[in-house]
ZADO-1210 file (C-alpha; in nm, 4 decimals, padded with zeros to 6 digits):
<atoms>
<atom x="03.1618" y="-01.1255" z="-05.1970" code="MET" pos="1"/>
<atom x="02.8790" y="-00.9139" z="-05.0744" code="ALA" pos="2"/>
<atom x="02.9391" y="-00.5374" z="-05.0883" code="VAL" pos="3"/>
<atom x="02.7476" y="-00.3263" z="-04.8371" code="VAL" pos="4"/>
<atom x="02.6926" y="00.0285" z="-04.9955" code="ARG" pos="5"/>
<atom x="02.5617" y="00.2332" z="-04.7112" code="HIS" pos="6"/>
<atom x="02.8465" y="00.4854" z="-04.6047" code="GLU" pos="7"/>
<atom x="02.9421" y="00.6300" z="-04.9494" code="THR" pos="8"/>
<atom x="02.5971" y="00.7914" z="-05.0210" code="GLY" pos="9"/>
<atom x="02.6434" y="00.9935" z="-04.6982" code="ARG" pos="10"/>
<atom x="02.9789" y="01.1512" z="-04.7898" code="VAL" pos="11"/>
<atom x="03.0322" y="01.3565" z="-05.1027" code="LYS" pos="12"/>
<atom x="03.3207" y="01.5136" z="-05.2895" code="LYS" pos="13"/>
<atom x="03.4352" y="01.8419" z="-05.1177" code="GLY" pos="14"/>
<atom x="03.2963" y="01.7429" z="-04.7747" code="ASP" pos="15"/>
<atom x="03.5364" y="01.7823" z="-04.4768" code="THR" pos="16"/>
<atom x="03.5770" y="01.4582" z="-04.2922" code="VAL" pos="17"/>
<atom x="03.7680" y="01.3285" z="-03.9836" code="VAL" pos="18"/>
<atom x="03.9349" y="00.9858" z="-03.9810" code="VAL" pos="19"/>
<atom x="03.7900" y="00.7639" z="-03.6910" code="LEU" pos="20"/>
<atom x="04.0140" y="00.4546" z="-03.7199" code="ALA" pos="21"/>
<atom x="04.3519" y="00.3438" z="-03.8371" code="GLY" pos="22"/>
<atom x="04.7006" y="00.4967" z="-03.8537" code="LYS" pos="23"/>
<atom x="04.5580" y="00.8307" z="-03.9592" code="ASN" pos="24"/>
<atom x="04.3102" y="00.8520" z="-03.6800" code="LYS" pos="25"/>
<atom x="04.2099" y="01.2159" z="-03.5932" code="GLY" pos="26"/>
<atom x="04.3388" y="01.3662" z="-03.9150" code="LYS" pos="27"/>
<atom x="04.0927" y="01.5993" z="-04.1045" code="GLN" pos="28"/>
<atom x="04.0715" y="01.6677" z="-04.4740" code="GLY" pos="29"/>
<atom x="03.8517" y="01.7381" z="-04.7738" code="GLN" pos="30"/>
<atom x="03.7143" y="01.4508" z="-04.9751" code="VAL" pos="31"/>
<atom x="03.8928" y="01.4414" z="-05.3169" code="ILE" pos="32"/>
<atom x="03.7100" y="01.1416" z="-05.4691" code="ARG" pos="33"/>
<atom x="03.4364" y="00.8809" z="-05.3777" code="VAL" pos="34"/>
<atom x="03.4620" y="00.5301" z="-05.5148" code="ILE" pos="35"/>
<atom x="03.1068" y="00.4007" z="-05.4744" code="HIS" pos="36"/>
<atom x="03.1618" y="00.0382" z="-05.5980" code="LYS" pos="37"/>
<atom x="03.4243" y="-00.0265" z="-05.3321" code="ARG" pos="38"/>
<atom x="03.2883" y="00.1880" z="-05.0578" code="ASP" pos="39"/>
<atom x="03.6155" y="00.3853" z="-05.0416" code="ARG" pos="40"/>
<atom x="03.7102" y="00.7549" z="-05.0414" code="ILE" pos="41"/>
<atom x="04.0262" y="00.9685" z="-05.1021" code="LEU" pos="42"/>
<atom x="04.0827" y="01.2350" z="-04.8428" code="VAL" pos="43"/>
<atom x="04.3278" y="01.5151" z="-04.9067" code="GLU" pos="44"/>
<atom x="04.6696" y="01.4605" z="-04.7251" code="ARG" pos="45"/>
<atom x="04.5422" y="01.1532" z="-04.5484" code="VAL" pos="46"/>
<atom x="04.6701" y="00.7859" z="-04.5894" code="ASN" pos="47"/>
<atom x="04.9838" y="00.8933" z="-04.7944" code="LEU" pos="48"/>
<atom x="05.1807" y="00.6321" z="-04.9848" code="ILE" pos="49"/>
<atom x="05.5106" y="00.6431" z="-05.1762" code="LYS" pos="50"/>
<atom x="05.4756" y="00.5423" z="-05.5476" code="ARG" pos="51"/>
<atom x="05.7946" y="00.4739" z="-05.7438" code="HIS" pos="52"/>
<atom x="05.7134" y="00.5890" z="-06.0948" code="THR" pos="53"/>
<atom x="05.9278" y="00.5405" z="-06.4146" code="LYS" pos="54"/>
<atom x="05.9984" y="00.8517" z="-06.6159" code="PRO" pos="55"/>
<atom x="05.7630" y="00.9040" z="-06.9230" code="THR" pos="56"/>
<atom x="05.7490" y="01.1725" z="-07.2023" code="GLN" pos="57"/>
<atom x="05.5100" y="01.3834" z="-06.9764" code="THR" pos="58"/>
<atom x="05.6598" y="01.3127" z="-06.6223" code="SER" pos="59"/>
<atom x="06.0007" y="01.3123" z="-06.4780" code="GLN" pos="60"/>
<atom x="05.9534" y="01.0006" z="-06.2729" code="GLY" pos="61"/>
<atom x="06.0993" y="00.9319" z="-05.9211" code="GLY" pos="62"/>
<atom x="05.9218" y="00.8772" z="-05.5823" code="ILE" pos="63"/>
<atom x="05.5824" y="01.0385" z="-05.5824" code="VAL" pos="64"/>
<atom x="05.3730" y="01.0785" z="-05.2650" code="GLU" pos="65"/>
<atom x="04.9909" y="01.0303" z="-05.3184" code="LYS" pos="66"/>
<atom x="04.6769" y="00.9535" z="-05.1304" code="GLU" pos="67"/>
<atom x="04.5485" y="00.5922" z="-05.1044" code="ALA" pos="68"/>
<atom x="04.1834" y="00.5257" z="-05.0470" code="SER" pos="69"/>
<atom x="04.0410" y="00.4459" z="-04.7004" code="ILE" pos="70"/>
<atom x="03.7018" y="00.2750" z="-04.6261" code="HIS" pos="71"/>
<atom x="03.4142" y="00.5021" z="-04.5988" code="ALA" pos="72"/>
<atom x="03.3236" y="00.3521" z="-04.2623" code="SER" pos="73"/>
<atom x="03.6421" y="00.4879" z="-04.1106" code="ASN" pos="74"/>
<atom x="03.5411" y="00.8587" z="-04.1649" code="VAL" pos="75"/>
<atom x="03.2768" y="01.0818" z="-04.0186" code="ALA" pos="76"/>
<atom x="03.1587" y="01.4112" z="-04.1624" code="LEU" pos="77"/>
<atom x="03.2517" y="01.7417" z="-03.9719" code="VAL" pos="78"/>
<atom x="02.9495" y="01.9670" z="-03.9163" code="CYS" pos="79"/>
<atom x="03.0317" y="02.3377" z="-04.0148" code="SER" pos="80"/>
<atom x="02.8241" y="02.4552" z="-03.7081" code="LYS" pos="81"/>
<atom x="02.9328" y="02.2021" z="-03.4515" code="CYS" pos="82"/>
<atom x="03.2787" y="02.1792" z="-03.5709" code="LYS" pos="83"/>
<atom x="03.3076" y="01.8106" z="-03.4713" code="LYS" pos="84"/>
<atom x="03.2616" y="01.4535" z="-03.6318" code="ALA" pos="85"/>
<atom x="02.8745" y="01.3974" z="-03.6500" code="VAL" pos="86"/>
<atom x="02.6315" y="01.1361" z="-03.7616" code="ARG" pos="87"/>
<atom x="02.4342" y="01.2161" z="-04.0678" code="ILE" pos="88"/>
<atom x="02.0491" y="01.2077" z="-04.1046" code="GLY" pos="89"/>
<atom x="01.8191" y="01.2862" z="-04.3959" code="PHE" pos="90"/>
<atom x="01.5325" y="01.5292" z="-04.4360" code="LYS" pos="91"/>
<atom x="01.2952" y="01.5718" z="-04.7352" code="ILE" pos="92"/>
<atom x="01.1844" y="01.9260" z="-04.8271" code="HIS" pos="93"/>
<atom x="00.8276" y="02.0179" z="-04.9530" code="GLU" pos="94"/>
<atom x="00.9659" y="02.0403" z="-05.3063" code="ASP" pos="95"/>
<atom x="01.0978" y="01.6747" z="-05.2906" code="GLY" pos="96"/>
<atom x="01.4662" y="01.7652" z="-05.2378" code="ALA" pos="97"/>
<atom x="01.6486" y="01.5128" z="-05.0097" code="LYS" pos="98"/>
<atom x="01.9099" y="01.6942" z="-04.7971" code="VAL" pos="99"/>
<atom x="02.1769" y="01.5748" z="-04.5352" code="ARG" pos="100"/>
<atom x="02.1368" y="01.7135" z="-04.1740" code="VAL" pos="101"/>
<atom x="02.3496" y="01.6948" z="-03.8736" code="CYS" pos="102"/>
<atom x="02.1960" y="01.4645" z="-03.6134" code="ARG" pos="103"/>
<atom x="02.3537" y="01.6804" z="-03.3243" code="SER" pos="104"/>
<atom x="02.2355" y="02.0273" z="-03.4110" code="CYS" pos="105"/>
<atom x="01.9889" y="01.9789" z="-03.7110" code="GLY" pos="106"/>
<atom x="02.1992" y="02.1967" z="-03.9336" code="GLU" pos="107"/>
<atom x="02.1489" y="02.1215" z="-04.3088" code="GLU" pos="108"/>
<atom x="02.4797" y="02.0035" z="-04.4548" code="LEU" pos="109"/>
<atom x="02.3816" y="02.0531" z="-04.8200" code="ASP" pos="110"/>
<atom x="02.3772" y="02.4157" z="-04.9229" code="LYS" pos="111"/>
</atoms>
């Protein structure tokens, strides 16, 4: 199975994203974790599932609600200036640093 790795490089941990497709369409949240090998991301309070866990020495057990991963192509980054879902471009500074920019307003997303 061929894996296309094109979306996860654009979204980083801590970014605010909006879900574009699926049952959670329209929800916003911060990225908790990026899984590059599978092109998936975990977004805070989005795509919640219920996990039935057994009690262990450290945890009580019971029904735990946690986030499940969603595919990176189903989210878009939210620009801090535009306050909307935007496409991402890249710009290279004179010192060789590669930064992400908003395609709508040109604002740098990496501070």
